[in-house]
C-alpha positions in Angstrom: -69.9 -23.1 69.0 -72.3 -23.7 66.1 -74.8 -26.5 65.9 -76.4 -27.6 62.6 -78.0 -30.7 61.2 -76.3 -32.8 58.6 -78.2 -35.4 56.6 -76.3 -38.6 56.0 -77.4 -41.3 53.6 -76.7 -44.7 55.1 -78.2 -46.7 52.4 -80.3 -46.0 49.3 -83.5 -46.0 51.5 -82.3 -44.6 54.8 -81.4 -40.9 55.4 -80.6 -40.0 59.0 -80.4 -36.5 60.5 -77.6 -36.1 63.0 -76.5 -33.0 64.9 -73.0 -31.8 64.0 -71.2 -29.4 66.3 -68.1 -27.5 65.2 -66.2 -24.7 66.9 -65.6 -21.4 65.1 -62.2 -19.9 65.1 -61.8 -17.0 67.6 -61.7 -14.5 64.7 -65.0 -15.8 63.3 -66.7 -15.9 66.7 -65.5 -12.4 67.4 -66.9 -11.1 64.1 -70.2 -12.8 64.9 -70.4 -11.2 68.4 -69.5 -7.8 67.1 -72.2 -7.8 64.4 -74.7 -9.3 66.9 -74.0 -6.4 69.3 -74.7 -3.9 66.5 -71.2 -2.8 65.3 -71.1 -1.4 61.8 -68.7 -3.3 59.6 -67.7 -0.1 57.8 -66.3 1.6 61.0 -62.6 1.4 61.6 -63.1 0.4 65.2 -65.0 -2.7 64.1 -62.0 -3.8 61.9 -59.6 -3.0 64.7 -61.6 -5.0 67.3 -62.0 -7.9 64.8 -58.2 -8.0 64.5 -57.3 -7.1 68.1 -59.6 -9.4 70.2 -58.2 -12.6 68.8 -54.7 -11.3 69.4 -55.7 -10.5 73.0 -57.0 -14.0 73.4 -53.7 -15.4 72.1 -51.7 -13.3 74.6 -53.8 -11.8 77.3 -50.8 -10.6 79.2 -50.1 -7.8 76.8 -51.0 -4.3 77.8 -53.6 -2.6 75.7 -52.2 0.9 75.4 -48.5 0.0 75.1 -48.7 -3.2 73.1 -52.0 -4.1 71.6 -53.1 -0.8 70.2 -49.7 -0.1 68.5 -49.8 -3.7 67.1 -53.2 -3.1 65.6 -52.1 0.2 64.2 -49.1 -1.3 62.5 -51.0 -4.3 61.2 -53.9 -2.3 59.8 -51.9 0.7 58.6 -53.2 3.3 61.0 -51.1 6.2 62.3 -50.6 5.2 65.9 -52.0 3.4 68.9 -53.9 6.5 70.1 -55.8 6.7 66.9 -56.8 3.0 67.3 -57.9 3.6 70.9 -60.1 6.5 69.9 -61.6 4.6 67.0 -62.4 1.6 69.1 -64.0 3.8 71.8 -66.2 5.6 69.2 -67.3 2.3 67.7 -68.2 0.9 71.1 -70.3 4.0 71.9 -72.0 3.9 68.5 -72.9 0.2 68.9 -74.0 0.8 72.5 -76.3 3.6 71.4 -77.7 2.1 68.2 -77.1 -1.7 68.7 -79.2 -4.5 70.1 -79.8 -3.7 73.8 -80.8 -7.2 74.7 -77.6 -8.7 73.3 -75.5 -6.0 75.2 -77.4 -7.0 78.4 -76.2 -10.6 77.9 -72.5 -9.6 77.8 -72.7 -6.5 80.1 -75.6 -7.0 82.6 -76.8 -4.0 84.5 -74.6 -1.5 82.7 -76.0 2.0 82.4 -73.2 3.3 80.1 -70.9 1.9 77.4 -68.0 -0.2 78.7 -64.5 1.1 78.5 -62.3 -0.3 75.7 -60.4 -2.4 78.2 -63.5 -3.9 79.8 -65.1 -4.5 76.4 -62.0 -6.3 74.9 -61.4 -8.4 78.1 -65.1 -9.4 78.4 -65.5 -10.5 74.8 -62.1 -12.3 74.8 -63.1 -14.1 78.0 -66.4 -15.1 76.4 -64.8 -16.5 73.3 -62.1 -18.5 75.3 
């Protein structure tokens, strides 16, 4: 959810500031969260998460390894689901190591190590819902 101020001219002499709230699409909110956590946009895992998390939100009953990873691989032209899984794991570890620790703490409190792919996708998807 994003809040901003819009200025509306009611008459020639009166300009009123009012708060406008709009909800981002799951894909846009996912992109914002990933960048805030410190994911590098040039990593394949970032692109795969940006595509996969909104798909998981849409159908959270699908299995990651047997359905979501192959779906991502097919949609983004990667070799197979195993390559997608490895790439996402590497990106999570990289963002954990070099990203914004205070933001990570908001989503994964008291974590001493990077979350698993499954935990990461489920947590971010739940937050966006």
